[in-house]
Backbone as numpy.savetxt, mean C-alpha at the origin, in Angstrom:
# Nx Ny Nz CAx CAy CAz Cx Cy Cz
-22.89 7.44 26.20 -22.90 7.92 24.78 -21.47 8.20 24.45
-20.60 8.71 25.38 -19.30 9.00 25.09 -18.44 7.66 24.81
-18.66 6.59 25.54 -18.09 5.41 25.25 -18.35 4.79 23.85
-19.65 5.02 23.52 -20.01 4.57 22.26 -19.37 5.32 21.07
-19.19 6.67 21.28 -18.46 7.40 20.28 -17.03 7.04 20.28
-16.36 6.79 21.38 -15.03 6.32 21.40 -14.79 5.02 20.70
-15.80 4.12 20.89 -15.68 2.75 20.26 -15.72 2.93 18.82
-16.67 3.77 18.37 -16.77 4.01 16.85 -15.52 4.69 16.31
-14.98 5.57 17.12 -13.76 6.25 16.61 -12.56 5.35 16.55
-12.42 4.42 17.56 -11.39 3.41 17.58 -11.59 2.50 16.37
-12.78 1.97 16.16 -13.00 1.12 15.03 -12.67 1.77 13.69
-13.06 3.02 13.51 -12.67 3.75 12.41 -11.20 3.93 12.16
-10.53 4.25 13.29 -8.98 4.37 13.21 -8.35 3.08 12.88
-8.89 1.94 13.40 -8.36 0.62 12.98 -8.53 0.28 11.56
-9.74 0.64 11.13 -10.08 0.39 9.56 -9.21 1.21 8.74
-8.98 2.47 9.05 -8.18 3.34 8.29 -6.67 2.86 8.29
-6.22 2.43 9.45 -4.93 1.83 9.55 -4.60 0.70 8.68
-5.58 -0.16 8.56 -5.46 -1.46 7.69 -5.53 -1.04 6.28
-6.39 -0.09 5.90 -6.41 0.32 4.53 -5.20 0.99 4.15
-4.57 1.81 5.03 -3.35 2.55 4.87 -2.23 1.48 4.47
-2.24 0.43 5.24 -1.16 -0.60 5.05 -1.37 -1.26 3.77
-2.54 -1.52 3.34 -2.84 -2.09 2.00 -2.37 -1.24 0.93
-2.57 0.04 0.97 -2.13 1.07 0.04 -0.64 1.00 -0.12
0.04 1.14 0.99 1.55 1.12 0.97 2.03 -0.12 0.38
1.46 -1.24 0.77 1.90 -2.51 0.13 1.72 -2.43 -1.43
0.62 -2.12 -1.79 0.45 -2.10 -3.35 1.31 -1.10 -4.00
1.67 0.00 -3.39 2.60 0.97 -3.99 3.95 0.28 -4.09
4.43 -0.37 -3.01 5.77 -1.01 -3.11 5.74 -2.08 -4.14
4.58 -2.93 -4.19 4.60 -3.99 -5.21 4.67 -3.34 -6.61
3.93 -2.30 -6.79 3.97 -1.66 -8.12 5.33 -1.11 -8.51
6.03 -0.56 -7.47 7.44 0.00 -7.77 8.42 -1.25 -8.07
8.26 -2.32 -7.42 9.05 -3.49 -7.66 8.81 -4.07 -9.12
7.46 -4.05 -9.45 7.23 -4.54 -10.76 7.81 -3.63 -11.89
7.63 -2.31 -11.64 8.16 -1.38 -12.58 9.70 -1.54 -12.63
10.29 -1.74 -11.57 11.87 -1.94 -11.57 12.29 -3.17 -12.42
11.45 -4.32 -12.20 11.80 -5.41 -12.94 11.52 -5.25 -14.51
10.47 -4.52 -14.77 10.14 -4.23 -16.20 11.30 -3.38 -16.80
11.76 -2.37 -16.06 12.83 -1.46 -16.50 14.13 -2.34 -16.69
14.42 -3.21 -15.75 15.73 -3.97 -16.02 15.64 -4.92 -17.21
14.52 -5.42 -17.48 14.26 -6.34 -18.54 14.40 -5.39 -19.85
13.79 -4.22 -19.90 13.88 -3.38 -21.02 15.45 -2.88 -21.27
16.06 -2.50 -20.18 17.48 -2.18 -20.17 18.35 -3.27 -20.94
18.08 -4.46 -20.36 19.02 -5.64 -20.83 18.64 -5.83 -22.31
17.38 -5.69 -22.67 17.08 -6.04 -24.13 17.70 -4.92 -25.01
17.74 -3.62 -24.56 18.41 -2.62 -25.37 19.87 -2.73 -25.43
20.57 -3.33 -24.50 21.97 -3.56 -24.48 22.37 -4.72 -25.36
21.55 -5.71 -25.57 21.77 -6.89 -26.36 21.81 -6.59 -27.87
């Protein structure tokens, strides 16, 4: 029974880690997109 609980816990931890990596990736992608938009907006205001 304990081995089964450990297997479930490990599977859950692995799933959480993968989801966490996806969230971090999307946050960085969003920040990069916002930075590009800000650069475009800044250059259009200077022109």
